[in-house]
Every structure is written in C-alpha cells, then in structure tokens.
N, C-alpha and C positions, 0 to 999 in steps of 0.2 A: 465453494466454501468447504473446507475440510474440517472434519470433527475428529478429535483425538481425546477420548475420555470427556472431560468437561471443558476442554480448551477448543475454541473455534477460531480458525485463522484463515486468511486469504493468501493465495499465491499471486505473483505478479501477473500471470495470465488471467486470473479471475478479476483482478483490479482493472486490467486493460479492458476486459469485456464490460464490466460495470460502468466504467467511465468513458467508454467508447474512444479509447486511445490505442495507439500502437504498442506493440510489445516492448520496443526499445524505450519508449517514454515511460512505460510502467516500471521497467527495471531501473530507469533513471531516478524514479522516486526514492528507491532504496539507497541511493547515494546522497540524498539531501540530508543535511544535518537536522532539519526539523521533522523528518519523517520517522515514525516509530518502528519501522521494520528492522528485521535482523537477518543476518546470513548465518545459517547453520550448515556447516559442511559446504555442499554445493547448492544448497536450497535457500531461497529467500522466502520469508514469511512475515506476516504482520497479524497480530491478534485482531479479531473483529472489533473488540472494545476499543483498542488503541487506534485502529483505523477510523472508526466512527468519530472518535473525539478529535482526531487530526482533521478529518474532512469537515466537521462542523466548524472548527477554528479557521478553516480556509474560506468559508463562505463569507462573502462580502469584501474579500480582499480583491484588489484589482491587479494581482500579479499573475503572470503566466508561469506554468511549470517549466523550470529550467533543468537541463540535464547536466 
C-alpha cells in the first residue's frame, strides 16, 4: 500500500499479493468495467477506499474474475 499525502492506494502487485492471485489476473481487474482502478501514465492504481467498496460488493457473488 502506497501513501501519497492523504491518499492511500494499491498497485496491481499489492492486490495480487492480498488476494493470492497471479500478476496477470490482478492487472486484468483494471480492465474490468466494474473495477474502480485507473491508469496514470504507465502505472495502474486504485484507492484503498474504492478497492474496499468494490471488494465488499463482490462478496456473495458467484462469479469468477474474468480477464
């Protein structure tokens, strides 16, 4: 988790580690229309708050992550 002033965000590699998934699958999340991550230059990031809300909304769903 990276801290920049008051903004806390995750990178795809941190998400991969937290969710115990591969690097490609973590980057694939950023290509989903329902995932709140953004690409800035060559970097993908998602705010902790947005990720937590998205993750909570996914609980109880019976869908697999698609790339």
